N, C-alpha and C positions, 0 to 999 in steps of 0.2 A: 909064395903064391898069393895073388890078390884075393881079397874077400869079395864075394858076389852079393849084390843087394838089388832087390827088385824095386824099381821106381813105380810108385802107385799114384803119385799126384805131382802137380807142378804149381808154382806160384808165378803168375805172369805179370808183365808190366805192359802198359798201354803205349805201343810204338808200332809204326807201320812195317818195320823190318821184321819178318818172321824170325830170323836168327837172333834178334835181340829181345824177343818177347819173353824168354824164360829167365826169370830172376832166381828161382830156387827149384830144386827137385826134392822129393820126399818119399818116405816109405816107412815100413815097420821092420825092425831087424828080427833075427831068429829068436830072441827072448821077449819079443813083444813091445819093445821100446820104439816109439816114433822118432824118426830122424829127419832133419832138413839140412840141406847144403846149398850154398849159393852156387850159381853156375861156375864161377871161378874156382871155388873149393872143389867141386866135382871134377872139373877139367884137370886141376893139379893132382887129384887123387888117381885119375885114370892115367895121366902121363907119368906119374911117379910109380905106377904099378901097385899102389896100395889097395885100391878098390876097383872092381868092375861093376857096372850097372847094366840092368836089362829091363825090358818091359815085356808084358805078356798080353797082347791085344786079344780080342774076342776068340780067335782060333786057338789060343793057348800055347803057341810056340814061342819060346824065349827069343827075343830080338835084342841084340847088344846095343847099348848106348855108346856112341863114339864121339870123338872130337872132330868137328868140321872147321873149316877155315874159309872165311869170305875172301873175295878178290882183293880186299884191302888188308888182309892178314889178320883180321879179328877172329879169335877162336870162339866156338859156341858148341852146344850139345845138340845132337840129333841121333837118330838110330841108324844102324847099318842098312836098313830097308828104305830110308829116306834118301832122295836124290840130293836136294839142296836144303829145302826148308825142313824144320823139325816137326813134321806133320804128326807122327805117332806120339811124340811127347806132348804136343799141343792138344791132342785129343784126350789126354788124361784129365781127370777132374782137378779142380783147384784144391790145393792143400787147405785144410780147415784151420 
């Protein structure tokens, strides 16, 4: 079974394509250690069944982070509530 981790922050890059803006995701694990993963590392972890990620926006309901694919076949992170752009992830604060 995959370990679940809450995404609390993102590190973005300056690009006009929303699906390419997320460079890293981050959070704090169950023992209080901060973690950061590149988008590619997080995609590999999700697809490999190693880790699951979620966000909890203001209303407090957990929303899964999933792998999206652009029309050109590029994989990126978004949430199950997002249509195309990773709006909920991009609304998180920048990782410090």
